[in-house]
DRENTIGU-510687 format. One record per residue (C-alpha): residue number from 1; x, y, z; residue in three letters. Coordinates in steps of 0.02 Angstrom, whole numbers, plus 50000, padded with zeros to 5 digits. Example, Ala and Ser with C-alpha at 12.3 -4.5 7.8 and 13.67 -1.06 7.14 Angstrom:
BEGIN
   k     x     y     z   r
   1 50615 49775 50390 ALA
   2 50684 49947 50357 SER
***
This chain:
BEGIN
   k     x     y     z   r
   1 62252 49741 45219 UNK
   2 62110 49786 45263 UNK
   3 62003 49833 45435 UNK
   4 61906 49677 45484 UNK
   5 61742 49683 45493 UNK
   6 61693 49562 45627 UNK
   7 61543 49479 45614 UNK
   8 61485 49494 45816 UNK
   9 61513 49711 45802 UNK
  10 61398 49707 45645 UNK
  11 61232 49733 45741 UNK
  12 61305 49865 45847 UNK
  13 61394 49948 45701 UNK
  14 61227 49965 45626 UNK
  15 61126 50002 45768 UNK
  16 61242 50165 45789 UNK
  17 61260 50245 45622 UNK
  18 61047 50250 45644 UNK
  19 61070 50336 45786 UNK
  20 61195 50443 45703 UNK
  21 61358 50400 45809 UNK
  22 61514 50444 45736 UNK
  23 61617 50248 45730 UNK
  24 61798 50181 45727 UNK
  25 61834 50160 45561 UNK
  26 61917 50011 45605 UNK
  27 61730 49931 45640 UNK
  28 61676 49935 45467 UNK
  29 61733 49916 45284 UNK
  30 61631 50025 45150 UNK
  31 61693 49999 45008 UNK
  32 61610 50086 44845 UNK
  33 61630 50103 44645 UNK
  34 61538 50245 44523 UNK
  35 61505 50283 44353 UNK
  36 61511 50456 44315 UNK
  37 61412 50522 44179 UNK
  38 61494 50731 44124 UNK
  39 61435 50820 43938 UNK
  40 61584 50916 43901 UNK
  41 61670 50836 43741 UNK
  42 61827 50898 43817 UNK
  43 61785 50776 43972 UNK
  44 61711 50622 43911 UNK
  45 61867 50521 43981 UNK
  46 61771 50503 44133 UNK
  47 61586 50403 44053 UNK
  48 61711 50274 44009 UNK
  49 61798 50254 44164 UNK
  50 61761 50158 44322 UNK
  51 61804 50225 44484 UNK
  52 61813 50128 44631 UNK
  53 61827 50207 44824 UNK
  54 61841 50177 44994 UNK
  55 61767 50301 45145 UNK
  56 61701 50325 45307 UNK
  57 61561 50403 45391 UNK
  58 61560 50514 45510 UNK
  59 61378 50584 45635 UNK
  60 61322 50698 45500 UNK
  61 61433 50662 45324 UNK
  62 61493 50520 45246 UNK
  63 61665 50516 45176 UNK
  64 61722 50453 45014 UNK
  65 61865 50448 44914 UNK
  66 61858 50377 44726 UNK
  67 61977 50333 44620 UNK
  68 61955 50302 44418 UNK
  69 62013 50128 44332 UNK
  70 62015 50159 44165 UNK
***
């Protein structure tokens, strides 16, 4: 089950991110997808794959975990 994003906290979370604060990851959802391109023929499977992921943010960095969908 994914954490629930409460509409009333949206403004607070975005403002805290803008100030560079650490935010409790249960206060928001971060989802993404990635399409990667590799020139090495041994890695050509990556060119044909879609990656989906979840993430979080610390004050000075973003942490992302990607999963491959083939």
